[in-house]
PDB file with one MODEL, atoms N, CA, C and O in Angstrom:
MODEL        1
ATOM      1  N   MET A   1     132.588-206.442  93.022  1.00  0.00           N
ATOM      2  CA  MET A   1     131.464-205.952  93.773  1.00  0.00           C
ATOM      3  C   MET A   1     131.015-204.626  93.144  1.00  0.00           C
ATOM      4  O   MET A   1     131.842-203.783  92.796  1.00  0.00           O
ATOM      5  N   ILE A   2     129.718-204.457  93.007  1.00  0.00           N
ATOM      6  CA  ILE A   2     129.160-203.246  92.409  1.00  0.00           C
ATOM      7  C   ILE A   2     128.342-202.512  93.470  1.00  0.00           C
ATOM      8  O   ILE A   2     127.519-203.117  94.157  1.00  0.00           O
ATOM      9  N   PHE A   3     128.575-201.209  93.598  1.00  0.00           N
ATOM     10  CA  PHE A   3     127.797-200.358  94.493  1.00  0.00           C
ATOM     11  C   PHE A   3     126.901-199.480  93.645  1.00  0.00           C
ATOM     12  O   PHE A   3     127.332-198.954  92.619  1.00  0.00           O
ATOM     13  N   LEU A   4     125.652-199.317  94.067  1.00  0.00           N
ATOM     14  CA  LEU A   4     124.694-198.506  93.328  1.00  0.00           C
ATOM     15  C   LEU A   4     124.136-197.400  94.206  1.00  0.00           C
ATOM     16  O   LEU A   4     123.824-197.613  95.378  1.00  0.00           O
ATOM     17  N   ASP A   5     124.015-196.218  93.623  1.00  0.00           N
ATOM     18  CA  ASP A   5     123.239-195.135  94.223  1.00  0.00           C
ATOM     19  C   ASP A   5     121.876-195.208  93.562  1.00  0.00           C
ATOM     20  O   ASP A   5     121.780-195.285  92.337  1.00  0.00           O
ATOM     21  N   SER A   6     120.827-195.184  94.363  1.00  0.00           N
ATOM     22  CA  SER A   6     119.500-195.277  93.775  1.00  0.00           C
ATOM     23  C   SER A   6     118.587-194.233  94.386  1.00  0.00           C
ATOM     24  O   SER A   6     118.860-193.698  95.460  1.00  0.00           O
ATOM     25  N   GLY A   7     117.521-193.958  93.701  1.00  0.00           N
ATOM     26  CA  GLY A   7     116.549-192.993  94.178  1.00  0.00           C
ATOM     27  C   GLY A   7     115.321-193.014  93.297  1.00  0.00           C
ATOM     28  O   GLY A   7     115.289-193.705  92.279  1.00  0.00           O
ATOM     29  N   ILE A   8     114.314-192.261  93.684  1.00  0.00           N
ATOM     30  CA  ILE A   8     113.090-192.161  92.911  1.00  0.00           C
ATOM     31  C   ILE A   8     112.884-190.697  92.551  1.00  0.00           C
ATOM     32  O   ILE A   8     112.871-189.824  93.419  1.00  0.00           O
ATOM     33  N   ARG A   9     112.723-190.445  91.266  1.00  0.00           N
ATOM     34  CA  ARG A   9     112.482-189.082  90.806  1.00  0.00           C
ATOM     35  C   ARG A   9     111.049-188.673  91.097  1.00  0.00           C
ATOM     36  O   ARG A   9     110.213-189.513  91.430  1.00  0.00           O
ATOM     37  N   ARG A  10     110.768-187.388  90.971  1.00  0.00           N
ATOM     38  CA  ARG A  10     109.405-186.894  91.236  1.00  0.00           C
ATOM     39  C   ARG A  10     108.369-187.552  90.340  1.00  0.00           C
ATOM     40  O   ARG A  10     107.217-187.730  90.737  1.00  0.00           O
ATOM     41  N   SER A  11     108.783-187.913  89.127  1.00  0.00           N
ATOM     42  CA  SER A  11     107.859-188.546  88.184  1.00  0.00           C
ATOM     43  C   SER A  11     107.561-189.997  88.552  1.00  0.00           C
ATOM     44  O   SER A  11     106.698-190.629  87.941  1.00  0.00           O
ATOM     45  N   GLY A  12     108.275-190.532  89.554  1.00  0.00           N
ATOM     46  CA  GLY A  12     108.084-191.916  89.952  1.00  0.00           C
ATOM     47  C   GLY A  12     109.086-192.852  89.308  1.00  0.00           C
ATOM     48  O   GLY A  12     109.116-194.045  89.608  1.00  0.00           O
ATOM     49  N   GLU A  13     109.900-192.311  88.426  1.00  0.00           N
ATOM     50  CA  GLU A  13     110.893-193.114  87.732  1.00  0.00           C
ATOM     51  C   GLU A  13     112.043-193.466  88.677  1.00  0.00           C
ATOM     52  O   GLU A  13     112.539-192.612  89.412  1.00  0.00           O
ATOM     53  N   LEU A  14     112.453-194.709  88.650  1.00  0.00           N
ATOM     54  CA  LEU A  14     113.572-195.174  89.465  1.00  0.00           C
ATOM     55  C   LEU A  14     114.870-194.831  88.746  1.00  0.00           C
ATOM     56  O   LEU A  14     114.988-195.041  87.539  1.00  0.00           O
ATOM     57  N   ARG A  15     115.834-194.307  89.477  1.00  0.00           N
ATOM     58  CA  ARG A  15     117.141-194.022  88.893  1.00  0.00           C
ATOM     59  C   ARG A  15     118.193-194.795  89.669  1.00  0.00           C
ATOM     60  O   ARG A  15     118.085-194.967  90.883  1.00  0.00           O
ATOM     61  N   ALA A  16     119.194-195.250  88.967  1.00  0.00           N
ATOM     62  CA  ALA A  16     120.301-195.963  89.595  1.00  0.00           C
ATOM     63  C   ALA A  16     121.574-195.639  88.833  1.00  0.00           C
ATOM     64  O   ALA A  16     121.563-195.525  87.607  1.00  0.00           O
ATOM     65  N   SER A  17     122.659-195.494  89.558  1.00  0.00           N
ATOM     66  CA  SER A  17     123.942-195.242  88.911  1.00  0.00           C
ATOM     67  C   SER A  17     125.028-196.001  89.658  1.00  0.00           C
ATOM     68  O   SER A  17     124.967-196.173  90.876  1.00  0.00           O
ATOM     69  N   LYS A  18     126.010-196.443  88.914  1.00  0.00           N
ATOM     70  CA  LYS A  18     127.128-197.183  89.477  1.00  0.00           C
ATOM     71  C   LYS A  18     128.007-196.221  90.272  1.00  0.00           C
ATOM     72  O   LYS A  18     128.244-195.093  89.837  1.00  0.00           O
ATOM     73  N   SER A  19     128.490-196.659  91.430  1.00  0.00           N
ATOM     74  CA  SER A  19     129.344-195.798  92.240  1.00  0.00           C
ATOM     75  C   SER A  19     130.469-196.614  92.864  1.00  0.00           C
ATOM     76  O   SER A  19     130.479-197.843  92.793  1.00  0.00           O
ATOM     77  N   LYS A  20     131.404-195.919  93.468  1.00  0.00           N
ATOM     78  CA  LYS A  20     132.528-196.552  94.146  1.00  0.00           C
ATOM     79  C   LYS A  20     132.319-196.449  95.653  1.00  0.00           C
ATOM     80  O   LYS A  20     131.547-195.616  96.127  1.00  0.00           O
ATOM     81  N   LEU A  21     133.016-197.304  96.399  1.00  0.00           N
ATOM     82  CA  LEU A  21     132.958-197.249  97.846  1.00  0.00           C
ATOM     83  C   LEU A  21     133.563-195.935  98.329  1.00  0.00           C
ATOM     84  O   LEU A  21     134.665-195.569  97.919  1.00  0.00           O
ATOM     85  N   ALA A  22     132.859-195.238  99.184  1.00  0.00           N
ATOM     86  CA  ALA A  22     133.307-193.936  99.678  1.00  0.00           C
ATOM     87  C   ALA A  22     134.431-194.098 100.694  1.00  0.00           C
ATOM     88  O   ALA A  22     134.480-195.086 101.427  1.00  0.00           O
ATOM     89  N   LYS A  23     135.328-193.122 100.732  1.00  0.00           N
ATOM     90  CA  LYS A  23     136.378-193.088 101.751  1.00  0.00           C
ATOM     91  C   LYS A  23     135.936-192.269 102.948  1.00  0.00           C
ATOM     92  O   LYS A  23     136.369-192.512 104.075  1.00  0.00           O
ATOM     93  N   ASN A  24     135.065-191.289 102.694  1.00  0.00           N
ATOM     94  CA  ASN A  24     134.535-190.416 103.740  1.00  0.00           C
ATOM     95  C   ASN A  24     133.019-190.413 103.671  1.00  0.00           C
ATOM     96  O   ASN A  24     132.433-190.656 102.616  1.00  0.00           O
ATOM     97  N   VAL A  25     132.388-190.134 104.811  1.00  0.00           N
ATOM     98  CA  VAL A  25     130.933-190.079 104.861  1.00  0.00           C
ATOM     99  C   VAL A  25     130.476-188.775 105.504  1.00  0.00           C
ATOM    100  O   VAL A  25     131.246-188.110 106.197  1.00  0.00           O
ATOM    101  N   TYR A  26     129.225-188.421 105.269  1.00  0.00           N
ATOM    102  CA  TYR A  26     128.578-187.274 105.903  1.00  0.00           C
ATOM    103  C   TYR A  26     127.540-187.815 106.859  1.00  0.00           C
ATOM    104  O   TYR A  26     126.812-188.747 106.520  1.00  0.00           O
ATOM    105  N   LEU A  27     127.460-187.249 108.043  1.00  0.00           N
ATOM    106  CA  LEU A  27     126.485-187.698 109.031  1.00  0.00           C
ATOM    107  C   LEU A  27     125.591-186.548 109.467  1.00  0.00           C
ATOM    108  O   LEU A  27     126.049-185.414 109.606  1.00  0.00           O
ATOM    109  N   ASN A  28     124.328-186.842 109.678  1.00  0.00           N
ATOM    110  CA  ASN A  28     123.358-185.858 110.121  1.00  0.00           C
ATOM    111  C   ASN A  28     123.421-185.763 111.645  1.00  0.00           C
ATOM    112  O   ASN A  28     123.225-186.757 112.345  1.00  0.00           O
ATOM    113  N   LEU A  29     123.695-184.570 112.148  1.00  0.00           N
ATOM    114  CA  LEU A  29     123.849-184.349 113.587  1.00  0.00           C
ATOM    115  C   LEU A  29     122.553-184.641 114.350  1.00  0.00           C
ATOM    116  O   LEU A  29     122.589-185.207 115.442  1.00  0.00           O
ATOM    117  N   TYR A  30     121.426-184.260 113.784  1.00  0.00           N
ATOM    118  CA  TYR A  30     120.128-184.511 114.412  1.00  0.00           C
ATOM    119  C   TYR A  30     119.889-186.011 114.588  1.00  0.00           C
ATOM    120  O   TYR A  30     119.447-186.447 115.651  1.00  0.00           O
ATOM    121  N   MET A  31     120.179-186.799 113.553  1.00  0.00           N
ATOM    122  CA  MET A  31     119.983-188.243 113.628  1.00  0.00           C
ATOM    123  C   MET A  31     120.885-188.870 114.684  1.00  0.00           C
ATOM    124  O   MET A  31     120.449-189.736 115.442  1.00  0.00           O
ATOM    125  N   LEU A  32     122.136-188.437 114.734  1.00  0.00           N
ATOM    126  CA  LEU A  32     123.064-188.978 115.724  1.00  0.00           C
ATOM    127  C   LEU A  32     122.564-188.730 117.146  1.00  0.00           C
ATOM    128  O   LEU A  32     122.623-189.613 118.001  1.00  0.00           O
ATOM    129  N   LYS A  33     122.073-187.518 117.382  1.00  0.00           N
ATOM    130  CA  LYS A  33     121.671-187.134 118.736  1.00  0.00           C
ATOM    131  C   LYS A  33     120.277-187.638 119.109  1.00  0.00           C
ATOM    132  O   LYS A  33     120.111-188.301 120.133  1.00  0.00           O
ATOM    133  N   GLU A  34     119.295-187.334 118.299  1.00  0.00           N
ATOM    134  CA  GLU A  34     117.900-187.594 118.664  1.00  0.00           C
ATOM    135  C   GLU A  34     117.443-189.018 118.363  1.00  0.00           C
ATOM    136  O   GLU A  34     116.635-189.578 119.103  1.00  0.00           O
ATOM    137  N   VAL A  35     117.947-189.603 117.294  1.00  0.00           N
ATOM    138  CA  VAL A  35     117.488-190.939 116.902  1.00  0.00           C
ATOM    139  C   VAL A  35     118.371-192.025 117.505  1.00  0.00           C
ATOM    140  O   VAL A  35     117.872-193.008 118.054  1.00  0.00           O
ATOM    141  N   TYR A  36     119.695-191.839 117.399  1.00  0.00           N
ATOM    142  CA  TYR A  36     120.624-192.871 117.868  1.00  0.00           C
ATOM    143  C   TYR A  36     121.104-192.646 119.293  1.00  0.00           C
ATOM    144  O   TYR A  36     121.818-193.488 119.839  1.00  0.00           O
ATOM    145  N   GLY A  37     120.731-191.534 119.906  1.00  0.00           N
ATOM    146  CA  GLY A  37     120.996-191.305 121.322  1.00  0.00           C
ATOM    147  C   GLY A  37     122.446-191.046 121.693  1.00  0.00           C
ATOM    148  O   GLY A  37     122.846-191.325 122.823  1.00  0.00           O
ATOM    149  N   ILE A  38     123.241-190.522 120.774  1.00  0.00           N
ATOM    150  CA  ILE A  38     124.627-190.186 121.101  1.00  0.00           C
ATOM    151  C   ILE A  38     124.619-188.834 121.807  1.00  0.00           C
ATOM    152  O   ILE A  38     124.072-187.862 121.287  1.00  0.00           O
ATOM    153  N   SER A  39     125.213-188.774 122.965  1.00  0.00           N
ATOM    154  CA  SER A  39     125.131-187.613 123.853  1.00  0.00           C
ATOM    155  C   SER A  39     126.081-186.485 123.450  1.00  0.00           C
ATOM    156  O   SER A  39     127.086-186.707 122.775  1.00  0.00           O
ATOM    157  N   ASP A  40     125.731-185.257 123.886  1.00  0.00           N
ATOM    158  CA  ASP A  40     126.614-184.099 123.737  1.00  0.00           C
ATOM    159  C   ASP A  40     127.791-184.194 124.693  1.00  0.00           C
ATOM    160  O   ASP A  40     128.894-183.738 124.393  1.00  0.00           O
ATOM    161  N   GLU A  41     127.540-184.789 125.838  1.00  0.00           N
ATOM    162  CA  GLU A  41     128.535-184.825 126.910  1.00  0.00           C
ATOM    163  C   GLU A  41     129.204-186.184 126.971  1.00  0.00           C
ATOM    164  O   GLU A  41     128.701-187.163 126.420  1.00  0.00           O
ATOM    165  N   SER A  42     130.336-186.235 127.643  1.00  0.00           N
ATOM    166  CA  SER A  42     131.046-187.495 127.830  1.00  0.00           C
ATOM    167  C   SER A  42     130.179-188.446 128.635  1.00  0.00           C
ATOM    168  O   SER A  42     129.655-188.082 129.687  1.00  0.00           O
ATOM    169  N   THR A  43     130.032-189.664 128.138  1.00  0.00           N
ATOM    170  CA  THR A  43     129.174-190.644 128.801  1.00  0.00           C
ATOM    171  C   THR A  43     129.957-191.695 129.572  1.00  0.00           C
ATOM    172  O   THR A  43     129.361-192.504 130.284  1.00  0.00           O
ATOM    173  N   GLY A  44     131.252-191.699 129.449  1.00  0.00           N
ATOM    174  CA  GLY A  44     132.076-192.634 130.209  1.00  0.00           C
ATOM    175  C   GLY A  44     132.028-194.045 129.680  1.00  0.00           C
ATOM    176  O   GLY A  44     132.953-194.484 128.997  1.00  0.00           O
ATOM    177  N   ASP A  45     130.959-194.767 129.984  1.00  0.00           N
ATOM    178  CA  ASP A  45     130.888-196.176 129.606  1.00  0.00           C
ATOM    179  C   ASP A  45     130.720-196.389 128.114  1.00  0.00           C
ATOM    180  O   ASP A  45     131.211-197.381 127.575  1.00  0.00           O
ATOM    181  N   ARG A  46     130.029-195.470 127.427  1.00  0.00           N
ATOM    182  CA  ARG A  46     129.833-195.620 125.981  1.00  0.00           C
ATOM    183  C   ARG A  46     131.076-195.169 125.223  1.00  0.00           C
ATOM    184  O   ARG A  46     131.347-195.650 124.123  1.00  0.00           O
ATOM    185  N   GLY A  47     131.821-194.257 125.807  1.00  0.00           N
ATOM    186  CA  GLY A  47     133.103-193.868 125.246  1.00  0.00           C
ATOM    187  C   GLY A  47     133.087-192.985 124.018  1.00  0.00           C
ATOM    188  O   GLY A  47     134.158-192.642 123.518  1.00  0.00           O
ATOM    189  N   LEU A  48     131.940-192.600 123.509  1.00  0.00           N
ATOM    190  CA  LEU A  48     131.887-191.760 122.315  1.00  0.00           C
ATOM    191  C   LEU A  48     130.778-190.732 122.494  1.00  0.00           C
ATOM    192  O   LEU A  48     129.679-191.069 122.936  1.00  0.00           O
ATOM    193  N   ASN A  49     131.064-189.485 122.151  1.00  0.00           N
ATOM    194  CA  ASN A  49     130.039-188.453 122.197  1.00  0.00           C
ATOM    195  C   ASN A  49     130.117-187.624 120.920  1.00  0.00           C
ATOM    196  O   ASN A  49     130.977-187.864 120.073  1.00  0.00           O
ATOM    197  N   LEU A  50     129.226-186.656 120.782  1.00  0.00           N
ATOM    198  CA  LEU A  50     129.179-185.853 119.561  1.00  0.00           C
ATOM    199  C   LEU A  50     130.448-185.043 119.344  1.00  0.00           C
ATOM    200  O   LEU A  50     130.837-184.803 118.201  1.00  0.00           O
ATOM    201  N   MET A  51     131.101-184.617 120.421  1.00  0.00           N
ATOM    202  CA  MET A  51     132.352-183.865 120.266  1.00  0.00           C
ATOM    203  C   MET A  51     133.456-184.732 119.671  1.00  0.00           C
ATOM    204  O   MET A  51     134.271-184.246 118.887  1.00  0.00           O
ATOM    205  N   ASP A  52     133.489-186.006 120.035  1.00  0.00           N
ATOM    206  CA  ASP A  52     134.469-186.924 119.449  1.00  0.00           C
ATOM    207  C   ASP A  52     134.233-187.073 117.947  1.00  0.00           C
ATOM    208  O   ASP A  52     135.179-187.093 117.160  1.00  0.00           O
ATOM    209  N   ILE A  53     132.972-187.175 117.564  1.00  0.00           N
ATOM    210  CA  ILE A  53     132.637-187.301 116.148  1.00  0.00           C
ATOM    211  C   ILE A  53     132.950-185.990 115.420  1.00  0.00           C
ATOM    212  O   ILE A  53     133.459-186.006 114.299  1.00  0.00           O
ATOM    213  N   TYR A  54     132.646-184.864 116.057  1.00  0.00           N
ATOM    214  CA  TYR A  54     132.959-183.554 115.469  1.00  0.00           C
ATOM    215  C   TYR A  54     134.470-183.411 115.228  1.00  0.00           C
ATOM    216  O   TYR A  54     134.887-182.919 114.179  1.00  0.00           O
ATOM    217  N   ARG A  55     135.281-183.838 116.194  1.00  0.00           N
ATOM    218  CA  ARG A  55     136.737-183.752 116.043  1.00  0.00           C
ATOM    219  C   ARG A  55     137.243-184.638 114.900  1.00  0.00           C
ATOM    220  O   ARG A  55     138.250-184.326 114.266  1.00  0.00           O
ATOM    221  N   ALA A  56     136.542-185.734 114.647  1.00  0.00           N
ATOM    222  CA  ALA A  56     136.939-186.644 113.567  1.00  0.00           C
ATOM    223  C   ALA A  56     136.459-186.166 112.201  1.00  0.00           C
ATOM    224  O   ALA A  56     136.880-186.693 111.171  1.00  0.00           O
ATOM    225  N   SER A  57     135.580-185.173 112.193  1.00  0.00           N
ATOM    226  CA  SER A  57     135.030-184.685 110.919  1.00  0.00           C
ATOM    227  C   SER A  57     135.884-183.568 110.342  1.00  0.00           C
ATOM    228  O   SER A  57     136.713-182.971 111.029  1.00  0.00           O
ATOM    229  N   GLY A  58     135.659-183.303 109.064  1.00  0.00           N
ATOM    230  CA  GLY A  58     136.346-182.206 108.403  1.00  0.00           C
ATOM    231  C   GLY A  58     135.761-180.863 108.782  1.00  0.00           C
ATOM    232  O   GLY A  58     136.493-179.894 108.985  1.00  0.00           O
ATOM    233  N   LYS A  59     134.429-180.801 108.880  1.00  0.00           N
ATOM    234  CA  LYS A  59     133.767-179.558 109.285  1.00  0.00           C
ATOM    235  C   LYS A  59     132.294-179.815 109.547  1.00  0.00           C
ATOM    236  O   LYS A  59     131.756-180.871 109.215  1.00  0.00           O
ATOM    237  N   LEU A  60     131.664-178.827 110.146  1.00  0.00           N
ATOM    238  CA  LEU A  60     130.232-178.860 110.434  1.00  0.00           C
ATOM    239  C   LEU A  60     129.543-177.863 109.520  1.00  0.00           C
ATOM    240  O   LEU A  60     129.961-176.709 109.429  1.00  0.00           O
ATOM    241  N   VAL A  61     128.491-178.300 108.843  1.00  0.00           N
ATOM    242  CA  VAL A  61     127.708-177.423 107.980  1.00  0.00           C
ATOM    243  C   VAL A  61     126.328-177.282 108.595  1.00  0.00           C
ATOM    244  O   VAL A  61     125.631-178.269 108.830  1.00  0.00           O
ATOM    245  N   ARG A  62     125.948-176.045 108.850  1.00  0.00           N
ATOM    246  CA  ARG A  62     124.635-175.775 109.450  1.00  0.00           C
ATOM    247  C   ARG A  62     123.638-175.409 108.365  1.00  0.00           C
ATOM    248  O   ARG A  62     123.962-174.699 107.413  1.00  0.00           O
ATOM    249  N   GLY A  63     122.421-175.905 108.526  1.00  0.00           N
ATOM    250  CA  GLY A  63     121.350-175.576 107.606  1.00  0.00           C
ATOM    251  C   GLY A  63     120.384-174.597 108.245  1.00  0.00           C
ATOM    252  O   GLY A  63     120.622-174.107 109.349  1.00  0.00           O
ATOM    253  N   SER A  64     119.305-174.318 107.554  1.00  0.00           N
ATOM    254  CA  SER A  64     118.308-173.373 108.051  1.00  0.00           C
ATOM    255  C   SER A  64     117.476-173.972 109.184  1.00  0.00           C
ATOM    256  O   SER A  64     116.785-173.247 109.899  1.00  0.00           O
ATOM    257  N   ASP A  65     117.541-175.267 109.343  1.00  0.00           N
ATOM    258  CA  ASP A  65     116.775-175.997 110.351  1.00  0.00           C
ATOM    259  C   ASP A  65     117.763-176.835 111.167  1.00  0.00           C
ATOM    260  O   ASP A  65     118.783-177.277 110.639  1.00  0.00           O
ATOM    261  N   SER A  66     117.468-177.052 112.435  1.00  0.00           N
ATOM    262  CA  SER A  66     118.383-177.829 113.284  1.00  0.00           C
ATOM    263  C   SER A  66     118.536-179.270 112.790  1.00  0.00           C
ATOM    264  O   SER A  66     119.516-179.933 113.126  1.00  0.00           O
ATOM    265  N   ARG A  67     117.590-179.754 112.008  1.00  0.00           N
ATOM    266  CA  ARG A  67     117.688-181.111 111.465  1.00  0.00           C
ATOM    267  C   ARG A  67     118.574-181.175 110.229  1.00  0.00           C
ATOM    268  O   ARG A  67     118.831-182.258 109.704  1.00  0.00           O
ATOM    269  N   LYS A  68     119.037-180.029 109.766  1.00  0.00           N
ATOM    270  CA  LYS A  68     119.867-179.982 108.560  1.00  0.00           C
ATOM    271  C   LYS A  68     121.312-179.614 108.876  1.00  0.00           C
ATOM    272  O   LYS A  68     121.951-178.892 108.110  1.00  0.00           O
ATOM    273  N   GLN A  69     121.820-180.096 109.980  1.00  0.00           N
ATOM    274  CA  GLN A  69     123.221-179.882 110.342  1.00  0.00           C
ATOM    275  C   GLN A  69     123.974-181.174 110.077  1.00  0.00           C
ATOM    276  O   GLN A  69     123.562-182.246 110.523  1.00  0.00           O
ATOM    277  N   HIS A  70     125.083-181.068 109.347  1.00  0.00           N
ATOM    278  CA  HIS A  70     125.816-182.258 108.938  1.00  0.00           C
ATOM    279  C   HIS A  70     127.288-182.151 109.308  1.00  0.00           C
ATOM    280  O   HIS A  70     127.891-181.082 109.219  1.00  0.00           O
ATOM    281  N   LEU A  71     127.849-183.272 109.723  1.00  0.00           N
ATOM    282  CA  LEU A  71     129.284-183.393 109.931  1.00  0.00           C
ATOM    283  C   LEU A  71     129.852-184.005 108.662  1.00  0.00           C
ATOM    284  O   LEU A  71     129.422-185.080 108.243  1.00  0.00           O
ATOM    285  N   LEU A  72     130.819-183.326 108.047  1.00  0.00           N
ATOM    286  CA  LEU A  72     131.339-183.734 106.751  1.00  0.00           C
ATOM    287  C   LEU A  72     132.695-184.404 106.862  1.00  0.00           C
ATOM    288  O   LEU A  72     133.443-184.187 107.816  1.00  0.00           O
ATOM    289  N   ASP A  73     132.993-185.218 105.869  1.00  0.00           N
ATOM    290  CA  ASP A  73     134.304-185.848 105.682  1.00  0.00           C
ATOM    291  C   ASP A  73     134.780-186.663 106.878  1.00  0.00           C
ATOM    292  O   ASP A  73     135.925-186.533 107.310  1.00  0.00           O
ATOM    293  N   ILE A  74     133.911-187.489 107.401  1.00  0.00           N
ATOM    294  CA  ILE A  74     134.295-188.396 108.480  1.00  0.00           C
ATOM    295  C   ILE A  74     134.842-189.671 107.842  1.00  0.00           C
ATOM    296  O   ILE A  74     134.217-190.248 106.952  1.00  0.00           O
ATOM    297  N   ASP A  75     135.997-190.097 108.298  1.00  0.00           N
ATOM    298  CA  ASP A  75     136.657-191.266 107.743  1.00  0.00           C
ATOM    299  C   ASP A  75     135.776-192.504 107.901  1.00  0.00           C
ATOM    300  O   ASP A  75     135.201-192.731 108.966  1.00  0.00           O
ATOM    301  N   LEU A  76     135.675-193.294 106.846  1.00  0.00           N
ATOM    302  CA  LEU A  76     134.842-194.489 106.857  1.00  0.00           C
ATOM    303  C   LEU A  76     135.295-195.483 107.925  1.00  0.00           C
ATOM    304  O   LEU A  76     134.460-196.139 108.548  1.00  0.00           O
ATOM    305  N   ASN A  77     136.596-195.602 108.143  1.00  0.00           N
ATOM    306  CA  ASN A  77     137.099-196.524 109.171  1.00  0.00           C
ATOM    307  C   ASN A  77     136.672-196.081 110.570  1.00  0.00           C
ATOM    308  O   ASN A  77     136.362-196.923 111.414  1.00  0.00           O
ATOM    309  N   PHE A  78     136.651-194.758 110.830  1.00  0.00           N
ATOM    310  CA  PHE A  78     136.166-194.241 112.114  1.00  0.00           C
ATOM    311  C   PHE A  78     134.703-194.634 112.317  1.00  0.00           C
ATOM    312  O   PHE A  78     134.312-195.062 113.404  1.00  0.00           O
ATOM    313  N   CYS A  79     133.900-194.485 111.265  1.00  0.00           N
ATOM    314  CA  CYS A  79     132.485-194.863 111.358  1.00  0.00           C
ATOM    315  C   CYS A  79     132.329-196.351 111.626  1.00  0.00           C
ATOM    316  O   CYS A  79     131.542-196.752 112.482  1.00  0.00           O
ATOM    317  N   ASN A  80     133.079-197.169 110.894  1.00  0.00           N
ATOM    318  CA  ASN A  80     132.967-198.623 111.071  1.00  0.00           C
ATOM    319  C   ASN A  80     133.439-199.074 112.445  1.00  0.00           C
ATOM    320  O   ASN A  80     132.858-199.986 113.035  1.00  0.00           O
ATOM    321  N   ASP A  81     134.489-198.442 112.958  1.00  0.00           N
ATOM    322  CA  ASP A  81     135.073-198.870 114.229  1.00  0.00           C
ATOM    323  C   ASP A  81     134.384-198.290 115.458  1.00  0.00           C
ATOM    324  O   ASP A  81     134.315-198.955 116.491  1.00  0.00           O
ATOM    325  N   LYS A  82     133.875-197.069 115.368  1.00  0.00           N
ATOM    326  CA  LYS A  82     133.348-196.368 116.548  1.00  0.00           C
ATOM    327  C   LYS A  82     131.842-196.147 116.539  1.00  0.00           C
ATOM    328  O   LYS A  82     131.170-196.430 117.531  1.00  0.00           O
ATOM    329  N   ILE A  83     131.307-195.646 115.433  1.00  0.00           N
ATOM    330  CA  ILE A  83     129.906-195.219 115.410  1.00  0.00           C
ATOM    331  C   ILE A  83     128.945-196.382 115.184  1.00  0.00           C
ATOM    332  O   ILE A  83     127.956-196.506 115.907  1.00  0.00           O
ATOM    333  N   ILE A  84     129.211-197.227 114.209  1.00  0.00           N
ATOM    334  CA  ILE A  84     128.296-198.318 113.892  1.00  0.00           C
ATOM    335  C   ILE A  84     128.146-199.284 115.066  1.00  0.00           C
ATOM    336  O   ILE A  84     127.016-199.672 115.364  1.00  0.00           O
ATOM    337  N   PRO A  85     129.221-199.700 115.755  1.00  0.00           N
ATOM    338  CA  PRO A  85     129.010-200.570 116.919  1.00  0.00           C
ATOM    339  C   PRO A  85     128.194-199.901 118.030  1.00  0.00           C
ATOM    340  O   PRO A  85     127.467-200.574 118.761  1.00  0.00           O
ATOM    341  N   LEU A  86     128.316-198.581 118.152  1.00  0.00           N
ATOM    342  CA  LEU A  86     127.547-197.856 119.170  1.00  0.00           C
ATOM    343  C   LEU A  86     126.056-197.856 118.819  1.00  0.00           C
ATOM    344  O   LEU A  86     125.206-198.011 119.695  1.00  0.00           O
ATOM    345  N   ILE A  87     125.751-197.683 117.538  1.00  0.00           N
ATOM    346  CA  ILE A  87     124.357-197.640 117.101  1.00  0.00           C
ATOM    347  C   ILE A  87     123.717-199.025 117.149  1.00  0.00           C
ATOM    348  O   ILE A  87     122.597-199.172 117.639  1.00  0.00           O
ATOM    349  N   PHE A  88     124.409-200.025 116.651  1.00  0.00           N
ATOM    350  CA  PHE A  88     123.834-201.363 116.570  1.00  0.00           C
ATOM    351  C   PHE A  88     124.184-202.271 117.746  1.00  0.00           C
ATOM    352  O   PHE A  88     123.680-203.389 117.853  1.00  0.00           O
ATOM    353  N   GLY A  89     125.069-201.767 118.640  1.00  0.00           N
ATOM    354  CA  GLY A  89     125.522-202.589 119.774  1.00  0.00           C
ATOM    355  C   GLY A  89     124.531-202.626 120.831  1.00  0.00           C
ATOM    356  O   GLY A  89     124.746-203.270 121.858  1.00  0.00           O
TER     357      GLY A  89
ENDMDL
END
């Protein structure tokens, strides 16, 4: 199986490079909260909130804008088992 990172440069040129499956992922805090509706507080029935994800991360990096806050080094298995079913469930 081959994994590719791809993107488009400013000139319009497509770039692609071979990559390996990641063990950890970075998640955007704004997207989790505002787009996917994961709450700050305990929700009971959903069973997962932003504090749970924060505890599973390596650290929080804040940017100059509230949309540029990221949770780093979250285990891929945690994402597959907890976050993805919540988003797509």
